[in-house]
N, C-alpha and C positions, 0 to 999 in steps of 0.2 A: 827359647820358645817364641815362635812368631805369633803376632796378634792377628786375628781374623776379624774382618768387619763384614757383616752381611747386610744386604739391601734387599728389601722385598715387601710383600703385602702383609700388613697386620690384619689377620683374619681370625675370627673366633670359629673354631671347629664345632659343628653340630653333627654328632655321630648317631646313626640310626640303622638298625637291622631291617632289611627289606627283602622281598621275594624277587625272583627273576622276572616275574610278571609285572611287578611294580616298575622295574627299570624299563621294560619294554613299553609300558604305558606312557612314560615320559618322552618317548620318541627322540632320545638323545643317545649318542654312542656309549656303550658300556665300557667302563674302565678308563675313560678320559675325563677331561675337565670341561664343563659347560658353563659359559658365562650367562648370568641372569640379571635382569633389571630388578628394581625394588618390588614391582608388582608381581613378576614371575616368581621371585623368591618367596613372597608371601603365599602364593598359590601352592607352590610345591611343598612348603613347610606345613601347610594345612593338611597334607596327605600322609604325614608320618606321625608316629607316636613314640613316646619314651625316648626323647632326645637326651643325649649326654652332651653337655656344654663344656668345651675345653678351649682355652686360649691357644691359638695355633698359627697357621701360615707356614709355608714351606721353609723359607730361609730362617724364620724365627725358630721353628722346631730344630733346625740344624744348629743354630747358635746355642740354644739351650742344651742340646745334647753335647756339643763341644765343651761348653762350660762345665757341665756335670762330670765329664770325663777328665776335667782338670786343665782344659785349654783356656786361652785368653780370647773372649768373644765379645763383640760389640754388634749392635743392631740398629739400623736406621729405618724408620717407618713413620706412618701417619695413621692416627686413629680419630674416631669421633669424640666430640666433647660430651660423652655420655658414660653411663655406668660400665658398659662393656669396655670402653676405652680405658677407664681407670683400672679395671680388673686386668686388662691386657698389660698395662705398664707395670703394675705391681707384680705380675707373674714373671716378667723379665728380671726385675730386681731380685725377687726371691730365688731365682735360679742362677744368680751370679752374672747375668748378662748386662753389660753397660749399654743403656738405651739412649739413643738420640731420637726423641719422639716429638713429632709435630701434631697439632690438634686441628680439627675441622668441625664445622657445624653439621656436616653430612654424617649420617650414622656410621658407626664402626663396621667394617666389612665382615662378612661371615660366609662360611662354606659348609654346605651339607655334604657329608661323606656318607653315601648310601651303600651299606655293606651287604652283599648277597651271601647266601649260604656257602659259596665256594671261597669266601674270604676276600673276594675282589671288591675294591671300592670304586664307585663312580662319584665324581664331584660335581656339585652344582653351586656356582660361586657368584655372590654379590660382592663386588669389590669395595663399594662404599667409599669411605674416606681414604682408604689405602691407595686408591687410584689418583688421588689429588696431590700426591707428593710431587713437588716441582723441582726441576733442576736447580733453580735458584736457592732452594732450601738445603741443598747438599753442596757445601763448600769444602775448604781444606780442613776445617776444624773436626767434623765427624770422622774424617779419615786419618787425622794426624796420629802418627805413631803406629799405624797399622802396616802390616806386611803383605797381607793377602786380602783381596776383595772377593767375597763369595756372592754371586749374583744369581738369583733364581730366574728360570726361563720365563716366568710369567711377566717379568719386567718388559719383555719384548712387545707387549701390548701398549707400552708407553715408550716408543722408540727414542724420543728426545731425552728422557730420563736415563734409559739404559746406556745410550751412547755418552751422555754426560758423565755417568759413573765410571765408564771405561776410560774416558779421557783423563779424568782426575786421577784415577788409579795408576794409569800408565805414566802420567807426568810426575807422580809421586814415587815411581819406582816399585810399585806393588805388582804382585802376580794377580792374574784374573782367573777365577774359577767360575765356569758357567755350567749350571745344572739345568738341562733342558726342561725337566719338570713334567711335561706332557707331550704326547704326539700331536695334540691339538695346537700347541704353541708353535711347533715347527710348521705344521700345515697352514696356520693362519699368518705367521710372521716370518716366513722363510727369508724374505728380503733382508730383514735386519740381522738374522743369524748369518746369512751369506756375507753381509757387509763386515761383520766382525771377523769372520774367517778370512776374507780377502785382505783385511787390514792387519792380520796376524795379531789380533788383540787377545786371543784366548790362550792361556797357558795350560789349563786343565779343563777338558770337556767331558761331562758326565751325561750318560744317556742310558735308558733301559732298552730292552729288545725292540719295542715298538718305535721308540724315538730314534734309535740308531738305524733301523730299517727306513724310516722316513727321511733321515739325513743322507743315507748312502745308497738305498735301493738294494742292499745285499744284507746277508745275515751274519750275526755273531762275530766270529773271528775275522771274516773279511770286512765286516762293518768296522770293527776296531782298527784294522789296518788302514782303511780309508780315512778314519777319523784322526789317525796320527798325522795325516797331511793337513788337518784343520787346526790342530793344537799340539803342543809339545808332549802332553800326556793325554791319552784317550782312555775312557772307561766305558765298558758296556756291561750293565747289570743284566743277568739272565736268570732271574728268579731263583728257583730251588737249585739250579745248577751253579749258582755263585756269580762270578764276574770274570771279565777279561780286562786286563790293564795293559795298554800298549804305549810304547815310546819309540823313539827313533831307532833304538838298537835292541829292543826286547819285546816279548809278548808273554804275559804271565796269566795263567788261569788259577783262580782261587775258589775253593769250594765254600759251602755254607753249612753251618751246623744243622743237623736233621731235627727240626722242631715242627710241631703242628701249628699251622697258621690259623689264628682266629679272625684277624682283621689286618689287612695290609696298609691301612691308613698310616702315613708317616714312615713307612719302611724305607723309601728312597731318601727322605730327609735325614733319618737317623743313620743310614749307611754313610751319607756324606759327612755326618758329624764324626763318626769313627775314623773315616779316611782322613779328614782334615786334622784330627788330633795327631795322627802319625805323621802326616805331611808337614805340619807346623813344627814338628820336632825332628825333621830331617831323617825319618825312618826310611828304610828300603820300601819301595812301592808294594812289594808283596805283603809286608807286615801292615802297611797302611790299609790295604784291602782286607786283610784278615780281621782287623779291628772293626772295619766298616761292616763286614758280614756278621760279626758277632753282635754288633750294636743293633743292626736291622733285625736279627733273629730274636732279640729280646722284645722289641716293640711289636712284632707281629703276633706275639702270644697274648696280647691284651687288646681290649677295645680302645681305639684312639691312639694319639701319637705320644703319650706320656709313659715312659718306662718307670715302673715302681722302684722304690728304694732297694729292694732285694735284687732287682735286675742290675742296678748300677753297682752294687757291691760285687756281683759276679763279673761285671765288665771291668771294674778297677783291677780285679785280680788278673784278668786276661791282659789288660793293658800293661800291667807290671811285668808279666812274663814275656810279652812281645817286645818290651823296651830293652831287653837284654840281648845284645847282638854284637 
């Protein structure tokens, strides 16, 4: 089994149910990720009630999911020297993720996931301490013994850090998986994504419908075909319709279990967790995607990015069936 090391923002998820009108009043695009400063975050949090507080962050959610599925997961991040930072570190440990965690005097980052009645989530993010992770704080040791580097797209807002991680990974003979994370990342940081593509740095490129459209200016299958020119393996997630996985010599469509979505927070992160488990065990791509879809389907049935114990029991049974080939 290959060991996967994730690099990303350590963010505490704040989950709230809101109306469509609430989202409109914020004057930010629905369904995307919107960066906030400390003052803006305080203002927007003052407009919501009944918050659920859950340690999260995109790559962290993925590493926790991977670990709970039985994979080997490590996570590199930075938190504040505060109670939320301590809670965050403890949560990684409890879920079997090996943490390389730096501390800062800046508060721990947090993200409000505002969930509308259609189960779509819009994110409002204060990066806090997570944005202060420095290239000099990521050397050979945190990546030692790992085979796959999983990089969340939000790292593109810190280009020097993202390129440093890619450089070390490639020099260490690791594969690089880039999950775009949000269409806003591609819109704001296209130059750094293009550089990675031009340098042939990406082995697996993961995007949803909006992100793939932003990358290629075409839809679904055509987008996946275009993305195979950008990476060895290209994945386009298409919501209820499942996903498309493309490589140099194949194009595979995989459906998704028919479940009712309550909240899509963490769906992409947990899809990646399932896919990475199969990928790290050298499964066929179709089976990797099937476990990804099953894992995402479990998390969308609950509020927030944490799959309950019963969900993981079902996923382990699915994992064991898929592993026979």
